[in-house]
C-alpha angles and dihedrals in degrees: 000000000000122000114263111259101169131106110320095213089065091062093055091046091049091055095039092231136086107262091185093234099139103062114223093004089062090064097050136068088261091077110125095231089058096045096049111022095194137077119275122254139056094303098036095112094054113103112221127176109244123229119230090256091051091052091049091049093048091051091052094045092049095051092043091052093044089060095035097239130154118234096258092047091051095046092048089051091050092049090050090052091048091054093047120109093197099087149318115331095242095051093045090049091055092046091053091050092049091049092062109113094234091054092048091051089052094046091051089058096247092122134031094232141359095262091057090044089054090052092048091053092046091050092053100251095129132076126199113201088342096309127107110249118186100176112102092200092054106137110237116214129211108276096025115139117223118198139177109234112255092241090052100051096099099047116124095246092059092046091052092050093050091046091061091055096041093049093049099249091121136031122208114247119249095245096067133057122202136200100204094185091063097026091236130131141180127224095227103183146333113288121243121235094250091053096056128084102246107172095177141051109273087193088063091054093047091050092047094055093041093066 
């Protein structure tokens, strides 16, 4: 299945929550999910009671879309979390998602959203421990240093990401530290479940994949 390339507002409206896919617009009243609080399409306005399976599916779809993963990528990540002995499945799943390089670039404020962060990584704008890394799913480790290449520091995507932080639309998470003067940050530690933005029920996702 191809990666979704259509209007981003539709994804937030489909899930009924703000997936923060549109950069600055996601943090203002112009966000599509706020303007039209119903799913897109001909029958979007119709209110239907969801089955348990439908709620589980929507939770999975929302989290998958928030991080920009394909179905196989997401399922593989879930199965890795389920096998892990380091914690509860839901928390480990979120940690694995937040350790993706594109997510770390976004969380450090170097990009306005995860989709843009993924493009920046793919186009070679990001260094990990001084080496160019162009794989968005690269698994960042505690202590890794993430840096915007010197030649890339004035590109529009970086400016938009920094603007969100500087204007107070976004706060940096506690598990990263950032040197904004040199556009360099460190992944300090694994995030805890209560520190991460989890807009869906992880229990729904676990139950869905447990069937």
